[in-house]
N, C-alpha and C positions, 0 to 999 in steps of 0.2 A: 250502335246508335241509330238514330232515326233521321229521315229527311223531312225538314219542317219548312213549310211555306209561311211567309209573313207579308201581310197586306195591311197598310195603314189607311184608315178611312178618315176623311176630312169633312169640313164644312163646305156646302155647295155654293155659298156666296163668294164670288170672285175676290172681293176686297178682303173678306175674312180669311179665306184660304191663303191669299198672298201674305197676309200678316202671320199666319200660323205655320206656313210650310217649313220654315227652317226649324222651328220648335219640334214639329212632328218628326222631321227627318232625324234630328239629333236623338230623340227618344227611340225611334226605330233602330238607329245605328247602335245604341247602347244595348237594346234587346238582342239584336243580331249577334253582337260581340259576346254577350253573356251566354247565349245558346251555343255559339261556336266553341267558346271556352269549355263548355260542358261536354263537348265531343260530338255535337250534332252537325249535320250538313244543313245549311240554311239557304233557302231560295227566297230572296226578297223580291217583292213586286217591282216591275220596271218603272213604276210611277206611283205617286200618292193618289188616292182615289178622291177626286173632287168633282167629278161629273158622272152622269149615268153611263155614258159610253165607256169611260175609264173603269167603272165598277165591273163591267163585263169583260173588257179586254184584258185588264190586269189579272183578274181572277182566272181567265182562260190561260194566260201565259204561265202563271204559277202552277195551275193544274197540269199543264203539258209537261212540266218537269218531273211529274210522277212523285209528288210529295206524299208522305204518309198521313200528315195532318196539316191543316191550314189555320194559322192564327189571323184573325181580324183584330187589328190593334187600334185602340182608341186613346189617343193622347189628348184629344180636345173634343168639344161637342162635334158630333158627326151626323150628317143627314141619314136617318135610318133606312131610307129606300135604297141608298147605295149598298148597304149591307144585304138587303133582300136580293138585289140584282147580282151581287158578287156571290152570294150563297147559291143562287140558281146555277151559276157557272162553275161551282166548286163541288166535285164529286167526293172529295175526301172528308173525313170528320172535321168539325169546326171547333176551334177554341176562341172565344171572345176574351181578349185581355185588355184590361183598362189600366192606364197609368194612374198612379195615386198622387201625382204632383198636384197640390191644391190650387196652383195658379191657373189651371185650366180644367174644365168640367169633363174629363175623360170618363169618369164613372157614369155621368149622366148619359154620355154617348153610348156606352156599353149597355146600360139598362134599357135605353130606348130601342136599341138594335135587338137586344135579347128578347124583349117583349114582343117585337114584331115577328121574330122567328118563332116564338111560342105560338103566336096566333095562326101560323100556317103549319104548325106541327113539325118544324125542322129542328131536329135534335142538335144540341150544342152543349159545350161545357164553358162555364165562366170562371175566369181567374182575374186577379188584380195584384198590383204591387209595383214597386220601382223597377224600371227595366233592367237594372244591373243587380237585382236581388237574386242571390244564388238559390234561395228557396223557391222563388217563382220559376227559375230555370229548371229546378228539380221536378216541380209539379208538371210543368209543360213536358219535360222529357219523359216522365212516367206515362203520361197520356199518349205521347207520340210513339213510344215503344209498344204500348198496348195496341194502338191503331195499326202499326206495322205488323204486329203478330196476327191480328185479326185479318188484315188484308192478305197475309200469306196463306191463310186457310183457303180462301176463295180460289177455285181453280185447281186445288190440290187433289191427290188421289191416295186413298188408304187401301193398302193391300191386305186383304183378310184371308189368311191361310187357314182353311178349315171352317167349320161352322160353330154352333153354340157348344161350349165345353161343359160337359157334365150337368146339363140342364140349367146353366147359370144365366138367368134372365137379364141380369144387370150387365152382362157382357155383350148383349146384342142390342143394336139401335135400329131405328127406322131409317132406311136409306133415303126415302123421299124427304124426310124431315132434315136429314143432314145436308142434302144438296140445296134445299130451300133456305134453311136457316144459316148454314155455315159455308155453303158453296163447296162442299167436299163430296167427291164421288167415291164409290166403293167398288174396288175390283176384287171379285171373288176368285180365289185360287185354291184348287184342291191340294191337300197335303201330299198326295201321291206325286205331284209334280216336284215337290221338294225332295222326296225320297229318290226319284229317278235321277234328278240332277246331282244329288249327293253321291250316288253310286258312280257317276261319271266324272266327278270333280278331280282336280289335279292332286294325285297322291303325293307328289313331291312337295307341293305347297303345304299340304296337310302335315306331312312329317316335319317340315321346317317350322310350322306353327307350334306343333307339339313340343319340339325341342326348346323353342323360345319360352313356352309356358313352363316347362320343367326347369329351365335355367333361372327364371325370374320369380316364380311363385314361391310363397312360403312353404308349400308342400304340394306334391301330387301323389295322393295316397292310393296307389294301385293295390287292389286286393286279389287280382287274378280271376275275378268273377264279374262283379258289377262295374268295376272300372279297370280297364286294361288299356295299354297304348293303342290298341286297335279301336276300342270304343271311343276313346278321346279323339282319335283322328276321324271317326265317323261324325262326331259332333262338329269338328272343325270343317269337314267337308260339307256339312249341312249349312254352316255359315257361308262357305264359298258359294254354295248353290243358291242360297237366298239372295246373296249379293248380285249374282248374275240375273236373277229374276227381277230384282229391284231395278237394275240398270235397263233391262229389256223393256219392262212395262212402265218405266218412268214413275215408280211409286215414291211418294213423299214421306209416308210413314206406314207402319205395318203392325200386324198382330198375328201371332201363331197359336192355333188352338192347342196343339200338343197332346193333351189328354182327351181320351185314353189311347187313341190309335198309335201315335208315335211313342208314347211312354210305355206302351205294352209290347210293341213289336219292333221298334227301330232304335230309338235313343231319345233321351230327354233333350229339350232345346235350350237348356240353361246356358251352355257355353255360347251357342249361337246368339241368344238374346242379349247376353251380357256384352259381347263384343260389338254387336250392332249398336247398342246404346252408348258404348264408349267412344271417346274422341280419338281413339288410336287402335291399332292392332299390331301384329308382329312386323308389319311393313312400315310402321311409323304413323304420323298423324293422319286423321281422316275425318270427314264430317260425321257427326252423330246421326244415326238413322233411328229415330224413335220407334221402338218395337214393344208392344204389350204382350205379356204372356197370356195364355188362355184366350187369345184373340179378343181381348176386352176392348170393345169399340170406344165406349165413353172414357175408359182409362187411357187409351191411346190418344184420343182427342184432347183430353186434359193435358197429357204429357207433351203433345205437340205444341199446344198453346203456351205451356210453361217454358218449354225449350226455346221457342221463338222469342219470348220475352226476356229470358235470362241468358241465353247462349250456352247454358250448362246442360250436361246430362240430367235426366229426371229420374228420381227414384220411383220404383213400382214395388208395392208390397201388400201383403195381406195384413189386416189388423188382427194379429195372432192372439195376443194376450195382454191383459191389464194387470200389472203388478201393483195391487192396491197399497201394499205396505211401503212402496217406494214412489207411488204416484207416477209410474212410467209405463209406457206401452212397448211391447215387443212387436215391431213391424218386421215381419219375417215371411218369406215366400219361397216356394219351391222353384219358381222361375228365376227371373233375373233381378239382381241389384247390379248395375254397371260397376265394374271393378274400380272405376274412378272414385267411387264413394268411399273406398277403403282409406284413402288419405287425401282425396280431392287435390291431387298434385298434377301438374302438367307433365311430370315425368312418369311414364308408365311403370318403370321399375320401382318407384316409391310406393305406388299403389299395389302392385302385384306382390311386393314383399310382405304384404299383410293379408294376402288372399290364399286360401287353401282350396284345392280341388279334391273333394271327397267322393267316395262311391255313393251312388244314389241309394235312397232308403227303400223300404219294402213297397211303398206305393207304386214304384216304377220298375217293373220287372225287366224291361229292356235295358236298363242300366245307363251308364254314362257318368259324367262328373257333375256334381253340384258345385256351384261357385260360391264359396263361403268366406265371409269376412264380417267384421263389425264396422258399421258406418262411422266415419270420423265425426268428432263432436263439432257443434256449431249451431248458430241460429238457422232455422228453416221456416219456409212457408209451405204449409201442407193444405191439401184440399182435393176436390174432385168435382167434375161436372156430373150431377146425378139428375134423375127425372122423378117428378111427382105428378101423377095423373097425366103423364105424357108431356109435361112442360119441363124444360131444363132449368136448373138452378145451380149456382156455384156455391158449394159448401167450403168454407175457407177459415183458416186459423193460422196463428203463428205458433211456433214450437221451438224446441231445442233438442238436438241430438246430444246424448251424453255418452261418456265412456268411463270405464272403471278399471280397477286393478284386475290382473289376470284371473285371480281366484273368483272374484265377483262375476266377471264376464262369463267364465266357464260355468259357474253355478246357474246363472240366468239362462244361458243357452241350453243347458241340459234339462231345464224345465219344459222346453218345447222340442225343437229339432236342431241339435247342435250342428248337423251337416249343412244346414241352410244359412243364408246370410241374414244378419240381424241389424236393426237400428233401434237403439234404446231412445225413445222419444218422450219428452215431457211436453205435453200439449197445453196450449193456452185455452183449454176448454175443460169443463167439468166432465168426469167420466160418465155420469148419469145422462148429461145432455148429449154427449157424443154417441153413446150406445143407443140412446132412445131415438136419435134423429138422423144419424149418418146413413146415407142411402146406398151403400155398397159394402162389400167385403174388402175391396182394394182401395188403397190410398196412395197419393203421389206427393212428391216434395222436391223443392229446389232450394239451394242455399240463399240465405239472406232474407230480408223483409221485402217481399215483392207484392205485398197486398195492394198497394196503390195501383200498380199496373194491372193486376188481375181484376180489381174492381172496375177499372176503366174498360178493360176488355169485355167484361160481362155486360157493361152498359152498352157498348157498341154492338154486342151480339144479341141484345134484347133478352138477357138472362138475369134473373133476380139473384142477388147475393145474400146468402145466409152465412153470416160471419159470427163466429163464436169467440168469446174471451171470458176470462175469470172475473172481470170487473163487473 
């Protein structure tokens, strides 16, 4: 949840404020209770703003608490210049909220304040409703979560292992643009560092992890050539190596090129990427470290934003095939689907019981295990930050992951690459629209309807939203 500041703006006439103060305070208290009940931490201003000096001092006090977003609350008519002074002292995103109690002109106060902010170009969001309205708390909460996610990007570092994979332009972004627009730095790391560290990684830990996988997975299908216990342990040692590099270089999220150097001469990074993106490994719960296969920078940025909004692992996939007869998409990739998506359970054993580790296919002569499963069904938010003429846009849609009987699942998998992970996705977008306009081969997803948060995040980042639906 988010940390939300609340500042109530009042009338500047002493006798009017004296009459209104109890009413304003009661409305603010109801709003604070509603937001707290929704799970947020609320920092209320130490006083109601009824003078120019209070406008500045109260706003500074709330800002000092490190809030993700600040509400300016209008229960009555409020002097607009108080809002202007408070806004100047408020670095966080602003939400203007008006009480809809008809006995006092709160809407009038919000509109006057909002118009004044428009005149100076200060971005803000406007909302209104009863202070105890759960829907209002939900809308505020979505915006606050988005603000927290956007703020978390600033000052973060992306670890880019390797360079552009296989000439994939959409996997490479302008580092100047990233630091300017998102506040994200890029640390370039050669893949040879990963190889060297993997060779020196703890062999005992790798053996322990291999036994844990063998015990809990639906199957580890050794073939004595492309997948052996030794190759699986090499992949696990790669995971241990990159964990060390992440800790040393203080990386917040990452991407691994993989192809063709590692996949031709060392091992695939499928196991490494899957467990980095999982909220657990063989040693128990751990933080998700968002990691994009093929060092996809915009993919990783999308995933990090989605993860910070939802708290869940984020799916990474190729848009592999459209089954027109079923109106479903096969989202399938040779890199990672976090094993969490197999059942979306907090218990790793439940997820791994649906995960197979198969020998890699002919694309990857170095071998290793692919991490195969079918994503569990449920509502999903899908999308990606893409670029058009150098400008970012968020392409966004709702969808549904589906699952079928074993025979149907097997038939669908065999039409593409059965050794890789799959998500059967029914998108809330027409196939012609999607294929004509989607700006990459990779797509990303998180459970539930998170469009409100992502719309708000895009607005805070100065990114246009291109949202598709069948309506």
